[in-house]
C-alpha positions as CSV (number, residue, x, y, z in Angstrom):
1,X,-148.3,-183.3,-134.0
2,X,-149.5,-184.6,-130.4
3,X,-147.8,-181.8,-129.0
4,X,-149.8,-179.3,-131.4
5,X,-153.1,-181.1,-130.3
6,X,-152.2,-180.6,-126.8
7,X,-151.3,-176.8,-126.6
8,X,-154.7,-176.5,-128.8
9,X,-156.8,-178.2,-126.4
10,X,-155.5,-178.4,-122.9
11,X,-153.0,-174.7,-122.9
12,X,-155.9,-172.3,-122.9
13,X,-157.2,-174.0,-119.6
14,X,-154.0,-174.0,-118.0
15,X,-153.9,-170.3,-118.9
16,X,-157.3,-169.2,-117.8
17,X,-157.1,-171.0,-114.1
18,X,-155.6,-168.5,-112.2
19,X,-158.2,-166.3,-113.3
20,X,-161.0,-168.4,-111.2
21,X,-159.0,-168.1,-107.8
22,X,-158.5,-164.1,-107.9
23,X,-161.4,-163.5,-105.6
24,X,-160.9,-163.2,-101.9
25,X,-163.2,-163.2,-98.7
26,X,-164.4,-160.7,-96.2
27,X,-165.9,-162.2,-92.6
28,X,-166.2,-161.2,-89.3
29,X,-168.8,-161.0,-86.4
30,X,-171.1,-158.1,-85.5
31,X,-171.7,-157.8,-81.7
32,X,-173.6,-155.1,-79.5
33,X,-171.2,-152.3,-78.4
34,X,-172.6,-152.7,-74.7
35,X,-173.1,-156.0,-74.1
36,X,-170.5,-157.7,-76.7
37,X,-173.7,-160.3,-77.5
38,X,-173.9,-161.3,-80.8
39,X,-176.8,-159.6,-83.3
40,X,-178.0,-162.1,-85.8
41,X,-179.6,-161.2,-89.0
42,X,-177.8,-157.7,-89.4
43,X,-176.8,-156.5,-92.5
44,X,-173.2,-156.1,-93.9
45,X,-172.2,-154.9,-97.6
46,X,-169.6,-153.2,-99.6
47,X,-170.8,-149.9,-100.4
48,X,-171.7,-149.2,-104.2
49,X,-171.4,-153.1,-105.1
50,X,-173.6,-155.9,-104.8
51,X,-171.3,-158.2,-102.0
52,X,-173.3,-158.6,-98.9
53,X,-173.8,-160.9,-95.9
54,X,-176.9,-161.7,-93.2
55,X,-175.3,-162.5,-90.1
56,X,-176.3,-165.6,-88.8
57,X,-177.5,-166.9,-85.5
58,X,-174.3,-166.3,-84.2
59,X,-173.4,-162.9,-85.8
60,X,-170.9,-164.1,-88.1
61,X,-170.8,-163.0,-91.5
62,X,-169.1,-163.9,-94.8
63,X,-169.1,-162.3,-98.3
64,X,-167.7,-164.6,-100.6
65,X,-166.1,-164.3,-103.9
66,X,-164.8,-160.5,-103.8
67,X,-162.4,-159.0,-106.0
68,X,-159.2,-157.2,-104.8
69,X,-159.5,-153.4,-104.4
70,X,-160.2,-150.8,-101.4
71,X,-163.9,-150.9,-100.1
72,X,-165.8,-149.0,-98.0
73,X,-167.8,-151.6,-95.6
74,X,-171.0,-151.1,-93.7
75,X,-173.1,-153.0,-90.7
76,X,-176.5,-151.7,-90.3
77,X,-179.5,-153.6,-88.2
78,X,-182.9,-152.1,-86.6
79,X,-182.2,-150.3,-83.5
80,X,-178.9,-149.7,-84.2
81,X,-176.9,-147.1,-85.7
82,X,-174.9,-148.1,-88.8
83,X,-171.3,-148.3,-88.6
84,X,-169.3,-148.0,-91.9
85,X,-165.3,-149.0,-92.1
86,X,-163.3,-147.3,-94.6
87,X,-160.8,-147.8,-97.2
88,X,-160.0,-151.7,-96.2
89,X,-157.8,-153.4,-98.5
90,X,-158.8,-156.8,-99.9
91,X,-156.2,-159.0,-101.1
92,X,-156.2,-162.6,-102.6
93,X,-153.6,-163.8,-99.9
94,X,-156.1,-164.2,-96.6
95,X,-159.5,-163.5,-95.9
96,X,-160.1,-160.3,-94.5
97,X,-161.5,-159.8,-91.0
98,X,-164.0,-157.0,-90.4
99,X,-165.8,-157.0,-86.7
100,X,-168.5,-154.8,-86.0
101,X,-169.4,-153.2,-82.7
102,X,-172.8,-151.6,-83.2
103,X,-174.1,-149.2,-81.0
104,X,-178.1,-149.1,-79.9
105,X,-179.9,-146.1,-81.7
106,X,-181.7,-144.8,-78.4
107,X,-184.4,-142.7,-80.1
108,X,-186.6,-140.8,-77.5
109,X,-190.0,-140.9,-79.0
110,X,-192.7,-138.1,-78.1
111,X,-196.4,-138.4,-76.9
112,X,-199.0,-137.7,-79.9
């Protein structure tokens, strides 16, 4: 009788626990290509999803709770050319590290 109550109450929780741990993180740093200086407040996002992050004052970012899969990850910041890394595989084994070195977007403005 006690085993039956245990099985009804506890076992559903045991089988659902692994589903909570089936996500991973993507982290990295965003820097200037020429000076290697950190770029704060840059946008980093996984294309066609709602996963995104903003770099801190040291250029570091973390995107948490990412479901395993293959993604294209883009980084953008005003005054720099956007950069996309293609077909990056996210697994639950360890966090994926993706660093970005952005190139300045040198626009030449003409006189009005």
